[in-house]
C-alpha positions in Angstrom: 165.0 38.1 -143.8 163.3 36.3 -146.6 162.6 32.6 -147.1 165.5 32.2 -149.4 167.9 34.0 -147.0 167.1 31.6 -144.0 169.7 29.0 -143.7 169.1 25.3 -143.3 170.3 25.3 -139.7 167.7 27.9 -138.7 165.0 26.1 -140.7 165.8 22.9 -138.9 165.8 24.6 -135.5 162.4 26.3 -136.3 161.1 22.9 -137.4 162.2 21.3 -134.1 160.6 24.1 -132.1 157.3 23.7 -134.1 157.4 19.9 -133.5 157.9 20.4 -129.8 155.0 22.9 -129.7 152.7 20.6 -131.6 153.6 17.8 -129.2 153.0 20.0 -126.2 149.6 21.0 -127.5 148.6 17.5 -128.6 149.4 15.9 -125.1 146.5 17.5 -123.2 144.1 17.4 -126.2 144.5 13.8 -127.3 147.5 11.8 -126.2 146.8 12.1 -122.5 143.2 10.8 -122.8 144.4 7.9 -125.0 147.1 7.0 -122.4 144.5 7.1 -119.6 142.2 4.8 -121.6 145.1 2.3 -122.2 145.8 2.3 -118.4 142.1 1.8 -117.6 141.9 -1.1 -120.1 144.9 -2.8 -118.5 143.3 -2.4 -115.0 139.9 -3.8 -116.1 141.5 -6.6 -118.0 143.4 -7.6 -114.9 140.3 -7.5 -112.8 138.3 -9.6 -115.3 140.9 -12.3 -115.2 140.9 -12.3 -111.4 137.2 -13.0 -110.9 135.2 -15.0 -113.3 131.6 -13.8 -113.6 130.2 -17.4 -113.3 131.7 -17.8 -109.8 130.5 -14.4 -108.6 128.0 -14.9 -105.7 126.0 -11.7 -106.6 125.7 -12.8 -110.2 124.6 -16.3 -109.3 122.0 -14.9 -106.9 120.6 -12.5 -109.5 120.6 -15.3 -112.1 118.7 -17.6 -109.8 116.1 -14.9 -109.1 115.5 -14.3 -112.8 115.2 -18.0 -113.6 112.8 -18.4 -110.7 110.6 -15.6 -112.0 110.7 -17.2 -115.5 109.7 -20.6 -114.1 106.8 -19.1 -112.2 105.6 -17.2 -115.2 105.7 -20.1 -117.7 104.7 -23.0 -115.4 101.0 -23.6 -116.1 98.4 -26.3 -115.4 98.0 -28.3 -118.6 94.2 -28.6 -118.6 93.7 -24.9 -117.8 96.3 -23.9 -120.4 94.7 -25.8 -123.2 91.3 -24.1 -122.5 92.5 -20.6 -121.7 95.1 -20.5 -124.4 92.5 -20.5 -127.2 90.3 -17.9 -125.5 93.2 -15.5 -124.9 94.7 -16.0 -128.3 91.3 -15.5 -130.0 90.6 -12.3 -128.1 94.0 -10.9 -128.9 93.6 -11.8 -132.6 90.2 -10.2 -132.9 91.5 -7.0 -131.2 94.4 -7.0 -133.8 92.0 -7.5 -136.8 93.7 -10.9 -137.6 91.8 -14.1 -138.4 92.7 -17.3 -136.5 93.2 -20.7 -138.2 91.5 -23.2 -135.8 92.9 -26.3 -137.4 96.5 -26.4 -136.3 98.8 -29.2 -137.2 99.4 -31.0 -133.9 101.2 -34.1 -135.2 104.6 -32.5 -134.9 103.9 -31.1 -131.5 102.8 -34.1 -129.5 105.4 -34.4 -126.6 106.2 -37.6 -124.8 103.9 -38.5 -122.0 106.6 -37.9 -119.4 107.7 -34.6 -120.9 107.6 -31.5 -118.7 106.9 -29.3 -121.7 103.6 -28.6 -123.4 103.3 -27.1 -126.9 100.5 -25.6 -129.0 100.7 -24.4 -132.6 98.4 -21.8 -134.0 98.2 -20.0 -137.3 96.9 -16.5 -138.1 96.1 -14.7 -141.4 96.3 -10.9 -141.9 98.6 -8.2 -143.0 102.2 -8.0 -141.9 101.8 -5.0 -139.5 98.8 -6.5 -137.6 100.5 -9.9 -137.4 103.6 -8.5 -135.9 101.6 -6.4 -133.4 99.6 -9.6 -132.5 102.8 -11.5 -131.9 104.1 -8.8 -129.6 100.8 -8.7 -127.7 100.8 -12.5 -127.3 104.4 -12.5 -126.0 103.4 -10.0 -123.3 100.1 -11.9 -122.4 100.2 -13.8 -119.1 98.9 -17.4 -119.3 99.7 -18.3 -122.9 103.2 -19.6 -122.2 106.3 -18.5 -124.1 106.8 -18.1 -127.8 109.0 -21.0 -129.1 109.0 -20.2 -132.8 107.5 -17.9 -135.3 107.4 -18.1 -139.1 105.7 -16.1 -141.8 104.4 -17.7 -145.0 103.0 -15.9 -148.0 100.6 -17.8 -150.3 100.2 -16.3 -153.7 96.8 -16.4 -155.3 96.2 -17.8 -158.7 93.9 -15.0 -159.9 94.7 -11.3 -160.1 91.4 -10.3 -158.4 92.3 -12.1 -155.1 95.1 -10.7 -153.0 98.0 -12.8 -151.7 97.6 -14.2 -148.2 100.1 -13.9 -145.4 100.1 -16.4 -142.6 101.9 -16.3 -139.2 102.6 -19.7 -137.6 103.4 -19.6 -133.9 104.4 -22.3 -131.5 103.9 -21.7 -127.8 105.3 -23.7 -125.0 104.7 -24.0 -121.3 106.0 -26.1 -118.4 103.6 -28.6 -116.9 102.3 -28.1 -113.4 99.9 -31.0 -112.8 100.3 -31.2 -109.0 
């Protein structure tokens, strides 16, 4: 038999047999897994609607423990913090080969007298890599509070002989503990 001698009825039957074989082969290779994932999605979606995470006692307990650890880490004595902050920051800056600007702008950081939050702003000068490493070091340092904001500022020099300067301005915060 040649291709031209096969009738349309036989071709249609062979096409139907080929389609069934492809379907049988594709079920275990792809379709079965897809069907199982759709079922799993329906089950998980149903469970998610049954219990909200915010009312889960285990989640609330874990959240309370994390918040407690954060409060303990960032609650500092105000007098101690103001003195130790500059020593720790200066030490980290000298190890990172970055210079410190000791004249911070404190006008915008003066909190209200009854505020539970303390802030300190500090500025550094150096190259980008060292400034980023310093910022990472300070975030991990105990006793300097938490990093509230960071901004880079590049000041272009007017002469070609002097390089442009890159500044990193950081604002640290801490919770008062004046008991």
